[in-house]
N, C-alpha and C positions, 0 to 999 in steps of 0.2 A: 645423273641423267645421261643417258646413252645417246639419245638421238640428236641429230643438228635441229636446230631451231632458227629460221629464218624470219628476219622482220619481226621480231618479236621486243617488245620495250620492255624495260627492267628497271628496277630503281636499287642502288646500292646504298646499305646504310652504315655508318661507323660510328663506332663509341669507345672513347675512351675514358675511364675514372677518374684521372685526374689529369691536371696541367704537366706535372712532371713525367705520368706516363707517356703524354703525349708528344712529349720533348724527347724523353729517353729510351721508353720501353717501347710499346707496340704502337707507333704513331699512326696517326691518321693516313698520312702519306702510304706507308706499307700496305695498311688495309685495303686502301684504295687501289693500288697497284694491283693485289690478289684479287680483288674483285673485277676488274676491268679486265685482267688476264683471263680468267674463268668464264666471264662474259663472252670476250672474242673467240675462245676457241668454240663457243656451241652457237657461235652467230647471234648472240642477242645484243641488241643495242642498251647501253645505259642512258638513259635520258637525265637521270640527275643523281647525283650523291648527296645524303644527308649525313651531315658529321655532328656529334653529339660529344660534349665534354662535362660528363655527369656520371655518378653511379646511377646502375641498372636496379638497384635492391631497392629503390624509393616507391612507394605506394603509386605515386603518377610515373608511369614509365616515359622515360625520354624518348623512347622509339615508337610512341604513341602515335608523334607528329608524322613519322614516315609511313605508318600505318594508314592514316587518316589521308594522306596523300595519295596511296595505293587505292583507297575504297573508292575513292572520285572517278566514275566511269570516264568523265572527260579526258582522264589524264591516261587513259588506254594501255594500265600497266597490268603485263601478266606476271612477272616474276619479282619478290624481293630478295636481294641476294647480300648474305651476310659473310664476314669470315668464318665465325664459328658461333655456339649456340652463346658461350659466354661472352660474347660480344653484343647478343643480342639483348637478352637479360641476364639479371644475377639474381632474379626475385623469386625463383625455385619453380617447379611445374606449374604452379597453379597460375602464374602471372604468363608465364611461357603458352601455355593452352588457351588463355584467354586472348593475346596478340594473335595468336595462328588462327584460332577461331574466327576472330574478325576478318582475316586475308580469306580463310576459307570462304567464308560468306559471300564476298564478291569475286571468286574466282581466281585471286591471287595467289598464286603458290611461294613457299618461302622454300629457300634453298641456301647451303651453306657451303663453301669451297672445299671443305674437309669431307664433305659427302655422307656426313651421317644423316641428315633431311633428305628422305627421298621424296620424289612426286610420283612413285607408283602408286596406284590403287588397287585393291585386292575385292571383288566381291564374291562372296561366298556361295551365292545362288547363280553364280553366273553359267553353271552348267544346265541351269533347269530356263534358264533364259528372265530369270526375274530379278530385281534389283531393289532392296529398301535403303534407307539410310543407316538402318542398323547393321545391313550386312555388308555393308562397305566399309573398309578400314584400310590404313597404312599399316606394312610391315615394320617400317621404322619408326612407328611411334613409341614403342617402349624404348628403345635406344634414346631417343628424342627425350624422353621424360628424366631418363637416367642421367644425359649429358644435364639437362637443365639443372637436375638437383645436385648434382656435382659441380655446377658452377656456383650454386649457392653454398655448398659445404666449403668451397673452396674460399670464396667470399668471407664466411664466417671465421675460418683459420685465419685470413690475411688480417681481418681485423682484431681478432684476438691477439695474436703477436704484437702486432704495431700499437695498438691502442694499450694493451698489456705491459710494453715495454715504456711508452711514454709515459705511463702512471708510476711506473717504476722508479724512473729516472727524475721524474719531477720531484718524489719523495726523499731523491737522493740531493736534491738542492739544484739541478737543471732545470732549464726552461724548455717548454716544448710546444708553446703557444705563438699566437702572433706576439711581435713585442710590444709591449706598452707605449704610449706616446713618451718621448724622452731617450727610449732605447732602440738599439738595432740589436738583432740577433746574429751571434758567429760562433762557427762550428771551431773546437779548439781540442787539439789532444788532450785526454785526462788519463789517470788511472784505469778508467772504464772505457776507453776507447774514444773515438771523434764524438763529442758531444756538444750540443747547443748551450751557451751562456747567452748574457745580454750585456753588451756594453753601450757606454753614453752615445745618443746620438749626436752628430758633431756640431748642430744648430737647435735642435729641440732640447737636447740635454741641457744645454746653456741655459735656456728660459725656464725650464722647470726649477734648476737649480738656485736662480734669482726669485723665481716665486718664495720657495722655503726660506731663503734669506731674508727676505723684505716682510714676510709674514712673520717672521721670530722676531723681527726689529718693531712689531706692532702696528705696519703699515696696514691703513684698511684694504679691504679687497677691492675696491672701484681704484683707491689709488695704484695698487700693484696691477691691476689689470691695463690702465692705462699708460703704466710704463713701460709694460713689456710689448703691448700692441705698438707703441710709439716706435719700438725697437725692432719691429717687423715679425712678431710672433703670430703664428698662424697655427690652425688645426690641420690635422695630417690629411693628406689628399689620398681618396679611396676611389674605386672605381665599382660601378655597380653592374653585373653581368647579367646576360638574359636567362632566366629560367632554364630554358630548354637548351639552348646553345652557349655553354660555358666560354665559348673563344669570342663570343660579341660582348662588347662595351655598351650599357645605355646610356649611361651618363658617368658623370665625374662629381663627387661629393668631396666637402670638406675645403681647405683653403682658405678658411673665414678667421675673423679676428678671433682672439681667445676670447672668453666668456667666465663669469663670476663663479657660473654652476660647474662650467667644465673644470676649473682650477680647484675648486673645492673637492671635487671627485679624486683629482691626482694627489693634494695633499692629504688625504685621508687615507691613500693605499700604500700600504707598508712595503710594497715592492719596492718602490723611492729609498727604502733604507736596506735593501738586501734582503728584507723578509718575505717571504710568501705562504701566503693563507688562502687555499683556494677549495675546491671540490676535490681534486686528486691529492689533496693531503689530507682530506677528511674534516677540513675546516682548521684544522692545526697549523700553528704556525711554525715555519722552519726556517731556519738560515741557509740561503742559497750559497753555492759554491762561489759567487761571483759578488763583488761589490756593489750597492747602490749607488744613486746619484749623489745623497746626501748621510750623514752620520745617522744612529739612533735619537742621539741628542738633540740634533739639529729639526728631525723628525717630531720628536715630543713638544720641543719649544714651539714650533709653527701650528702643531695644533691644539695648544693652548689647554692641555690636558683633556680635551673632549676625545684624543684618542692616544693612547699611552702604550708605547713597547718597553716593556721590561724584560730582565734576563735575572732568575735567580742565581743563587750560589751553585746550584749544579747545571748551571750551564744552559737551564730551558728556557725558552723565548713564550712569552704571551702578549698577546695583543688585545688590550682591553678599552673598550666604550665607556666613557665615565659617564654615570648617571646624575643628574642633578639632585642636590641635596631634597630630602624629603620636604621640608619646611618651606624650600622655592616652588613645589608643585602646589598649583592653583587646581584644587579639588572640585571647586564650585559646591556643588548640592551633592555630586558623589562623594561623598566621604563615609566609609563605612563605620569610622569610630564616633561618627554622629550623623546619624541618617536622617533625623529631625530638622536639624539647621535648616534654617531659611522655609520649612513648612509651618512651624507654629512661630507667633509672632511675641514680643514683649508685651506685656500686660499695662505697662507704664507707658510706653510710647506707639504700640503697635509697629516696630519695625521687626523685622526677622530676628530671631536668636542666632547667635554664633555658637559655634561650641570650641573647645580648646582643654587641655590639661594643665593646671598649675602645680609648679612643685614645692613641696612643703618644705620644713627644716630639716626634716630626717630625710629627704630625697626621696620620699614618696609622692608620686603623682594624683591628683585629684580631679577627674575630666567633670566637667559642668558646661550646659549650655549659659549662655550669657548675653547682655546687652550693655555694652559699656562706653559707646563712641557717640552718645546722644545726649550728653550732659547729664546722665546719670548713671548712676551702677545698679544691675539686677542678676542675680546669678542664682540658679536652679541645678542642685547636685545631676549628673546624667543619669543615674539608677532611679532617682526618684521622679524625675520626669518620663522616663519611658515606662516607669511601673505606671503611671497615672494615665498614659496612653493606652496601655495595654486594658486597664481599668475600664477607660471611656469605650473602647472599643468592643469589649464584651457588654456594654448595655445596648449596643447599635442593633436594631433588628429592621427586617424586612416583610411587610404583611404580605399576604397570598395575591391581594389584588395588583400591588408594586410589583412582584414577581411575575406576574402574567403580564403587566404590562411591559415590561424589559424583555420578557421572551418574546413578544410581539415585536419591539422595536429591533432587538437583535435579529430575528428572523426577516425582519423586510430591509435591514441592510445587508444581509447574507443574500437576500435576492436581488439587491441592488448592484452588488459588487460581482457577483456570480454573472449576470446579464450584462454588464459592461466588459468583465473579462471575456466572454463569449463573442462580444461584437467584437474586440479588438482582434481574437483570434482569427475571425471571419475575413476582416481586414487585411490579416496579414497574408491569409491564403489566396487574396484576391490580388494583392502587390506581388506576390510568387506567382501567380499566372500569368499577371501581365509582363515580368520580366522574362519568363519562360519562353513566350510569344516573341518577345525581343531578340531573345537569343538564338532563337529557329530562323528569324528573318536576317540577324545578320550573318549566320552561316551559309544562308543561302545565297547572301550577296557574295561573300568570301568564294564562293563554287563558281561564280561568274567574272570575277575579276583576274586581271593577269599582271596588272600593275604589283610589283614586290613593297613599296611603300604605301598604296592603298590595302594589299592584305594585311601589313603589319599594323597599321592603326586600327583595322576592323577587329583584328586578333587580339588586340590591347581592350578594345571594347567589349569584345566578348568575355574576357578575362574579368573586367570590372564588373559585369552583368552578373558573371556565376560568383563574383565574391560578394554582390548583393542579395543575391538569392540565398546564400550559405549563412550569412548576418542574420537576414529574415528567417529561417529556419530554425538557428539557433535561439533567436527571441519566441517562436514559437514554442520550443520546447519549454523555456523558462517560463514563458504564459500556462502551458499548461500543467507544470510541474507546482505550480505556486495558486492552482485554483483552490478556491476554499474547500475545507473537509465536510465532510458529511454533516448536513445540517441537524439531523438528529441527536449525532454525539457531540456538537455545539451546544445545543440548548439542553442537553442532559447534564454538561457541567455548569453551565450556567445558573440552572436551576439549584444543581449542588452547591454551588459557591455561595449564591444567596442565600441560602439555608444555612451554610456553615461559614458565616465569615470570620471565624476565629481562625479556621484552618487558611483562609486565603490572607488575613490581616496579621494575624500572632504566629501563626505556625509558620510562617515563610521564612526560608532559609538566608534569602539573599537581605541583608538589611536595606540596601538601597531601593529595592523592589517593594519592600515592605513600607518604608515611608512613603514612597510616589502614590501605592494604592491607597494608603491612609489619607493621602491629600485629596482624594477623589470622593471623600466622604462629604466634602464641604462646597458650598459655593462661593463662601467667602473663605479667607484664611483665619483658621482662629487663633485666638490668643492663649497663653499657657493658662489662665485663669477661666477661660471658657471649657477646657476640657479637664481641670482638676476637679476632683472629687474629696467628699468628705467635709465640707463647708458648706454652711447655709447660706453663703456669700455668693455663691454660685449664681450670675445673673442668667435671665430669660436668654439662651443662645438660638437665634435663628437662622445660623450660617449653614446648618445644616441641610445637605442636597437632599430636597423632597422625596427622594426614592426612600430613603433611609428614615428612622425613628428612633427617640430615644426611650428606653424603657421606664415606665412611672418610676420616679424615687423619691422621697423626702427633699433630696436637694438638688433635684433637676425637673424640668417640666418637658411635657414631649411637644414635640416641634408641630406646629399647625400646617398642615399641608396647603401646599400652595400650586397645585397643578402639576401634572407629569412633566418635567423637563429634566428627564435623566441625560447625564454627560458621562457618554461611554469611552471607555480607552482608546486611543486610537482614530 
């Protein structure tokens, strides 16, 4: 900028990437002094300074707040002054051009104290007396783009060096993150230079040790919590900061009495035994170079075998989560070994059959379905029952009239669900439109407000509205992705499987699905004698769903149709 500018308003924008940089490096005060001196030498009045303590590489640029202030014509801003382009953004040329274009549209010029950005404009058709949007350009644009890309490359190099070193030192047993509850971090001299380790917190560490010791003595969680809270145990206090300005504290969190859920999380974490297993170690547990709060023996004893730290003869560490014994797992109906249990009844007492395998004298197991808890004993070998089920299914057929009726029912259900989903999507669109109107109205109110407190509350309302809009748009996407498939393809598959029940009920790979589909053949759960073949004692069984019929055979009668009442899955 070569000429003096009098009575011109400007805004100064200051950004540092971290609190440490703000204290020790390119501090806000240094940037502010440079911006003020630059403006004073050119007769520019800096009406306001914006300070941001946040990385400029994020998708949502912190500098957008200062740009929005400049765009408001009521503020009468002509210049946005920054120290350098890397203080404006580290998001590369795309983000830089986007922010600068917003300023150009409202007549605000972006300038830097280093002089890379120029306010000079060149018109290639000036000698002919014409000017077009494409004929006017900034000679410094290429330099600005290169500087923006350099800033982005510099960020990548810095992050690669920093995060890469943190990962390497974590794998060596040091600590690179925020200290967990019960610890404080401290830098000490090591063979690898000054590195960070964990040491017991003077108060929190004592409470964590007490939790482990009392759990090892078999005290209940409620007793442990009552004890430590009575001694003054409280959760760690943390501070939530403003998203746009990290120097501002919004509210204080924590400082509450300890809960059983929080305690259980601490007791399951191997870091308290000096073992670290996290993302940067690839999930592999490693020994830390510092001691934990408790010993490995105490950790295992407190976790009662639910989580176990073990060390083999090669001094390799492993952390295992114990799985319940197989016989303690309640599988309910979902037991792949006996898929038809609960779906077939005992012919004597009409209670659901169970399934298990008994071991003979030779040690061989004999799986069978049985009923033994109702005053009698009934047992049928697993292979025999399932073989008879297959034979029963092979006799089931669906007439062409029934197929057409099922097809009509499926088409009607598809239309109903499709229409309902369309109405839900329309309702979401209507709600999004209403919220966007509210957002525009809120922004209009912010423009006319002068009170900082009022503006803060209005901005919070605006952020809440934007969050609701995003949630509704995500819900709309889910609804669109979940829309029913093409009806013609559905009907083709329905017809095929109704004409080929064996593929649906016999050739099904998943035994659980096979059994559940088998259950759909019936209006009432059948007994084993109902489905058994090869005996003239088979009674007239009318429990088959009227959609299906049994092929005529000597030992069974076709079911008399009772009207169409199909039960469709789902």
